[in-house]
Each structure stands twice: as structure tokens, then as C-alpha cells.
C-alpha positions in Angstrom: -29.6 15.3 -21.6 -30.6 11.7 -21.7 -27.9 10.9 -24.3 -25.3 12.6 -22.3 -26.2 10.5 -19.2 -26.2 7.3 -21.3 -22.8 8.3 -22.8 -21.4 8.8 -19.2 -22.7 5.5 -18.0 -21.4 3.6 -21.0 -18.1 5.4 -20.8 -17.7 4.6 -17.1 -18.5 0.9 -17.7 -16.0 0.8 -20.7 -13.2 2.5 -18.7 -13.7 0.3 -15.6 -13.9 -2.9 -17.6 -10.2 -2.9 -18.2 -9.4 -3.2 -14.5 -7.9 -6.4 -13.4 -8.7 -8.5 -10.4 -6.8 -7.6 -7.2 -3.7 -9.7 -6.9 -4.1 -12.2 -4.1 -2.2 -15.1 -2.7 -3.4 -18.5 -1.4 -2.7 -19.0 2.3 -4.1 -22.3 3.7 -7.0 -22.3 1.2 -8.0 -18.7 1.7 -7.1 -15.9 -0.7 -5.7 -12.7 0.9 -5.0 -9.5 -1.0 -1.3 -8.9 -1.5 -1.5 -5.4 0.0 -2.2 -6.9 3.4 1.2 -8.6 3.3 2.9 -5.4 2.0 1.5 -3.4 4.9 2.4 -6.0 7.5 6.0 -6.1 6.1 6.1 -2.3 6.1 5.1 -2.2 9.7 7.7 -4.7 10.6 10.4 -2.8 8.7 9.4 0.4 10.4 9.7 -1.2 13.8 13.1 -2.4 12.8 14.1 1.0 11.5 12.9 2.6 14.8 15.1 0.3 16.8 18.1 1.2 14.6 17.3 4.9 15.0 17.1 4.6 18.8 20.4 2.6 18.9 22.1 5.3 16.8 20.5 8.0 19.0 18.9 9.9 16.1 15.3 9.1 17.0 15.0 12.5 18.8 16.3 14.3 15.8 13.6 13.0 13.3 10.9 15.5 14.0 7.2 14.8 14.7 7.1 11.0 15.0 3.3 11.0 14.3 4.2 11.9 10.8 7.6 10.2 10.3 6.7 6.6 11.2 3.4 6.3 9.2 5.2 7.8 6.2 8.0 5.3 6.7 5.5 2.5 6.9 3.9 3.6 3.7 7.3 4.0 2.0 8.3 0.4 2.9 4.9 -1.0 1.9 5.1 0.7 -1.5 8.7 -0.3 -2.2 7.8 -4.0 -1.3 4.9 -3.8 -3.7 6.9 -2.4 -6.5 9.8 -4.8 -6.0 7.9 -8.1 -5.6 4.5 -7.6 -7.3 4.8 -5.2 -10.2 
């Protein structure tokens, strides 16, 4: 039992040792994680998309907005991450 526990601990350390540092960017001397900028851009693009939907009068056709807009924000954030940081 003790060897199994030791093997699990060593295996966990070995697997997690290959992880990189989180990508970050220097803003006025402070390092911020990139995902904060991706989420902020995703929120901005979702607000812009909502304005377009309202102007085209398809906002009422979208369905439950409590699901649509957070999913749209996540979509934009993930796409920005993949395009610029991967």
C-alpha cells in the first residue's frame, strides 16, 4: 500500500512538472495573465455583437439570452486565445 501511494505521488509530480508557466504580458511593470485580456476582449466583442443583433432585429429570436451571451463571450475569448497566443 505504501509503495502504491509513493508511486502515485511520484507520478503526479512527474506529470505536473511538464507544465509551463502561465503566459503573461507586462503592463506598466506588472505582469497580467493573458486570459484576462482574452476575457475582456470577449466581453467587448459580445457587447458589439449584441448591438448588431438589436440593429438587425434578431435579438428576440436568439432564445434564452442568459445562455446565449455568456456562451458567445466564451467563444470570442477562446478564439482570441487560439489566434493570438497559441
